[in-house]
N, C-alpha and C positions, 0 to 999 in steps of 0.2 A: 353932702360930701362925705360925711362919716359913713353913711350907708354903702357908698360905692367902695370906699376903702375896706370895709368889713367884707364885702362880697369878693373883692380881689384876693384878700388874704385866705378866704375860705377856699377858692379855686386852686390857689397855689399849693395848700396843704393836701388837697385831694390828689393833685398831680404828683407830689412828692411820695404819698403812700403808695400810688399805683406803681410808679417806677421802681420803689424799693421792693415791693412784693414780686414784680416781674424778674427783677435781677436775682432775688433769692431763689425763685423757682428755676430760672435758667441754671443757676449755680448747682442746685440740687440734682437736675437732669444731667448735666455734665459730669457730676461726681458719680451718679449711678451708672452712666456709660463707662467712665473710667474703671469702675469696680465691677463690671459686669461678668468678669471671669473670676472675681475673688470668692472666698468662701462665704456662702449664704446659708446660715444655719450651720449645723454640725455636719463635717465630712461630706459636703455636697458641692460639686463643682459644675457649674454650667458650661458645657462644651460647644463651641460654635461649630457650624457645619464645615467640614474639611479639616478639622483638628486631628492631629496624628502624632505619634511619637516613634513610629517605625516605618521602614520602607524596604521594599524587596523587588527583584525582578523574578518572575515565576511563570510556570505554565498552568493554564487553566485546565483542571482535571474534570470538573463536573460543576453544573449549575442547578440549583433547586429553586425554581422560581416560587413555588408555593410556600416554601419555608423562608425564602430569602437568604439562602446560604450558597457560598461558592467555595469550592475546594481547590487549592493551589498546590503546586509542588515547586520548591525552591530549585533553580536550575543548576546550582553549584553543589548542593549537598543531597538533593533527592528527598528532602524532608517534606512531608505533607501536613497541611493544616487547613482549617475551614474558618472562614470569616462571614459575618452577617452584613447584609447592606439594607438601606432603605432609601427614602426619597431624597435624603440629604447627601447621599454618595455621588461624587462627581464622576461621570463616565465620558471618556474623551478618546478620540481617534489618534492616529499617528501624528497628525497635524495640529493637535490641540483643539480640533472642532468637536462639537457635541455629538453624542451618539447614545442610544438607549442600551439598557443592560441586556436586552434580548439579542443584540448584535455582537455580543461577546461569546465566542464559540469555544467548545472544547478544543484544546491543542493550541489556542492563541498564546503567544508570549506577551506578557503584560507587565508594566511598571505599577506598582500599587503602593499606597500609604494606608496605614491603619493604626488603631489604638489597640495595643498589644493586650492590656488588661481586660478590656471590654470585648476583644475580638471583634472589633467593629471596623468595617471597610470604609475608608474616607474617600479614597479615589482610586480609580482604575483606569489605565490608559494603554492602548496597544503600544508596545514598546517601540519607540521611533528608531531604535537601533537593530531592530529585527527585520527579517525578510520572510515572505511567504511565496512558495511555488505551488500553484494549483494544476489539477489535471495532468499529472506527470505519468507518462508511460514508459519512458526511457530511463531506467534506473537499475543499479545493482547494489544490493544491501549486503553482499558477502565479501567485501574487500577485506584484505589482510590488515592486521593491526587496527582492527575496530574502525574501519573507514567504509564509506559508501560513495558511489558516484551517481550524480543526477546529470544526464546528458554526457558532456566531456569533462565536467568538474568534479573534483574529489573533495569530500567532506569527511570530518571526524564524526563518528557515530557512537557516543558513549553509552555504557550500559544503562545510565539513568534516563535515557531518552524515552519519551511517553509515546506509546504505540496505541492508537485508539481505532476502534471499528464500531460503528453505530452507537457511539457515546459510551463504550465500555473499554476497558484496557485489555490488550491482548499481547501476545508474545511476538517477537519479531519474525519467527518462523511461521506464524499463522498467515503472513502476507505471501501470496503466490505471485509469480512474475506477470500474471495477466491482470492484477488489480491495478486500478488507477488511484494514485495517492496525491495527497497534499503534504508538503514538507514545511516546517517552520524552523528558523535558526537564527543565530547571531554570528557574524563573520563566517568562519568556515567550519562551524559546528552545528550539528542538527539536534535540535532539543525535542521536537515532536513529529510524529508522522501520523496522518489521519487517512483511512481508507475511504475514498470518495465513491468508488464504484468497485464492489467486490466481485465474486465469481460464483457461479453455480456449476452444474454438472450435466454432461450430455452423454447418453449411452445409446447404442444402436441395437435394434433387434431385428431378426430375420435378414441378417446381413452376410449370410455365407457367400453369396455371389460377389461381394465387394471386398472380401479379405485380400490383402496385398495391394488393394487400390488405394485411393486417396480421398480424404475428406477435407473440404474447405469450408470453414464457418466465417462467413463475411470475409473481411481482410485480417481476421484476428488470429485464426487458427488454421494452419495447413499441416496435416500429418498423414502419414501412411496408416492404413486401417489395419488393425490386428484384432485377433480373437478376443472377446470380452473386454474391449478398450473402454475406459472411462476417461472423458476429457474435462478438464477444468476450463471453463469458458466464461469470459467476463459477462456480467449481467446486461441484458439488452435483447433486442429482436434481431434476427439474423436470417439471411437466406443460406442454406446449407446445400452445397454442391457436392455430390459423391460420385466417384467414377472408378471403373476398373476394366480397362480395355474397352469393349463395345457395350458394357453395361453402365448406366448412369441414371441419376435421378436428382431432383431439386426439391428441397423441403423448406418450410418456413418454421423457425422455432423462436420461442421466447424464453430466455434464461433468467431466472430470478435468483437473488442471492441465497446461497446455501441449499438450493433445491435441485433435485435431479429430474431431468427431462429424458424419458425413454422415446427414442424416435423409431418408429416402424418403417423400414425401407423395403419390406416385402413386395411393394408394387413397382420396383424400379423397372425401367424400360430396357429391354435387351434390343438394341438397335444394330444396324450393320456397322461394321468398323469404319470410322472416318478419319481421314488424315489431313494434315495441313502442311504445307511446305514453308520453311522458315529460312531467311537469309540473314546470317549473322555477321555483324561487323564488331571486331574485337581490337582494342588498343591495349598493349602492343600486338603487332600482327603475328609474332612468333609464339604467342600464347597457346598452350595446349587446352583443348576443351573436351569434356566428357558429359554426356548426358545420360542420366540413370546408370551412372558408373561405367559406362562404355564410351570409349574414345570415338570422337566424330571428326570428319573433315569438314571444316566450315568454309573452305574455298568455293564450295558449291552449295546449292540449297540442301537443307536436311529435312527429310520427311518424318514427321512425328504423328503418332495418333492423337486424337482429340483427348484433352485431359490435362492433368498436371504432370510435369516433368521436373527433375532436379538437374540443373546445369552447374558444372564446376569449372572454374578457369584458373590456370596456374602459369606463371612466367618467372624465370629467374630474375631476382632483383625487384619483384613486385609482390604486394600482398595478394594472397589467394582469395578468391571469391566463390561463394556457393549461393545460388539463388533458385527459387522455384518459379517456373514459367507455366502458364496456361495457354494450351492450344485450343483454339475454338473457331479458326476461320481458315479458309482454304489457302490464303497466302498472307505472310506477314513478314516484317523485318524487326530485328532487334539489335541493339548496340550495347556494348559493355566496356568500360574503361578501368583498368586495374590502377590502383595507386602504388607509387614507387615506395619501396621500403626505405626507412632512414637507415643509416650506416650502423648504429648501435643495435637496431632491431634486426637487421640482416645478420650481423655477427652473432647474435643471441640465437636466431633461428638456426645458423650453421652448427652452433655448438649444442643445440637441442634439437636435432633434426627429427627426433622420434615423436615430437609433440604434434598433434592434430587438432583442428577445431572440432568441437562436439556439435554436429549438425543435426543429430537424431538419427543418422543413418546407422545401421547395426554394424557394418563393417568398420566405419570410422570410429564408432564408439569403442569397439574391440581394441583399436589401436591406442586409445586415449586412456585406457585403464591403468591404474597405478600398481596392480599386483596386490593390493589389499582388498579387504572385505568390509561391507556395511551390513551390520546386523540390526534387524527390527525385532525387538524382544517383546514389546507390548504395545497396545493391548493384544492379547492372544486371540486366535481363531477369527481373525478379520481378514478380508480380501485386501491385498496390498498392490497398488499400482504405482509404477515408477514412470513418471513423465507421460501419464495416461495409459501405459501398457500394463496389463495384468501380469504379475510375477509369481503369485501364489498366495498361500494362506499363512499368517504369522503364527509363531516365530519364523523368520525367513532371513536369508542373507543373499547378498549379490555383490558383484564385482564393483570395486570403488572406482568411479570415473570422476576425474576433476571437473569442477564447475558447479553451477547451481542446479538443483533438480527438485521436482515436485513429487512429494510422497503423498498419495491419497489412500485413505483407510476407509473401508466400507463393509458393512454388514447388514443383512436383511433385518428390517425393524429398527434400525438405527440411522442417525443422520451422518452422512458421509463427511469426512474432514480432511483437509489438505494442509500440508506443511512444506515450506521451502527449506531445504538443507544445502549447505555449501560445503563441498568437499575439497580437500587440498592433498597435494602430493607430499605428504609428511612421513610416509613410510610407516604408518600406523593403521590398524583396524579402528573402526569406531562403531559404537553401539548406541541406538536410540530406543528409549521407552517413552511412548506417548500416552496421553491421558486417555482414559476410557471414552467410548463413543457415547453421545447423548441419545436416549431413546427417541424413536421417531413416532408420533401419532399417526395413526392410519388416516390419511387425507389425501385421497387419490381423486384427481380431476381429469377427465378425458376431453380434450379440446383438439380438434383437427387431427385426431389419431395419435396426439402426443399425450403421454401420461407423466404427471408431475407429482412427486411426493414432497411434502413440506413438513417441517417440524415446527412445534409451538413451544412457548415457554423456554426459549433457548437461553442457555447460559454459556459464558465463556469457558471453553474447554482448555484450550492451550496445551501446554505441556506441564507435567507435574515436576516441579523443581528442575527445570530444564538444564540449569548449570550443573546439577549433581548427576542427572541420568544420562547426559551426553558425555561419553568418555572416549578419549583418544588412545587408551591403553589396549594392548593386544588382548583379545578375548580368549578366554580358555576353551579347551576343545570340547565343552559339554553342550554345544549348540547342535541343533538337529541338522545334520549334514545331508540328510536325504532330500533336501530342498533342490528344486531344479537349478542347474547352473545357469546364471544369467550374466 
């Protein structure tokens, strides 16, 4: 009996010791967890993943995956700063879903959290309040009062907006109207623009028989052929149709960004003149119609030569219309409907009857001039092209025509560069001084008779202090006035 009692007491004591030890260990573990962000040693703080003391909404300027750094720009102040990231940085899409850091692109608007002192990025999320429009071709970046239009919508375009091309920052005027863009913004304000598809250049050689005719590059460029013209064309592959009366030819070209293609058209076919008969239907019936600047009677079939023709339609109380049509069959029918003018727009047109739409035609451009001049002062001794047409060697000046225009600068041995300028009827002359052209390494390839010249080690040229070198003040009379009047 005594032995049984002694054994029972021993078991109870062992159980008591085990329970006491476990409770003490659990208590210590809990205490450690409670204090796991407390000071451990001297001036050392253990930071959990996701810890932060600052937050911001910013535009991504650049990402360096090798060093693990991202550079941002605050959308309100334009201030730039760089933060590091690692595997503990949370990356989320607009809907809080997970994504990888490689999916964060330059130009994205993001909400970020970070540790300011350590410059450590805690989290980055595509801003739920932002919008993105990709592959935009219908835009105008030259609105008054720092505005831009995308389609039919108007947005504010602040000076701090980030303009990116191939991952590098450029100036707004580096974008030409044939570039395809991506826009990002919040509400009705644009914060970043990225060039998704840029432009190259197309020049014709042995084109004497085509001067005065037409060139059609895919559905992208339709323009009258002038001597020594240089066209800015979106990058891509195209079928080029050229015609002038009974002379015509078709070529294939591939345009690469910032490269020039020289297209030899010396083998064009001189064919017998072919015509087609076109039956027009126009609403309203009383609209006047002219083709290639000559009035035509559309009550009967109109006979036109094969090729491209410009048709203009006008009627009182309706918006005027100018289109290009291509005649390539013996018989065809075309219909056009003019849109009615709104009352306010009609009154404005009546009070400003001297305004005309700039369609690229020389006679109409003459009517649209403001009476002022545009001066191109720099760089000097380079070829200058206005909307693809050669106008002379810089320094040069030409008549100021309202609207957006493409200025292209070219010099043998240097990379051609285009800028978009927006001119307004403000009663002032304006002067532009652009950056020097970048040297062009000799790199000529002949493919299907097309010669392309490409540059290497390109850097952003842009404009040098564009805000300082673009002046609306009247220019003094020390400009070379022997330039051809354009």
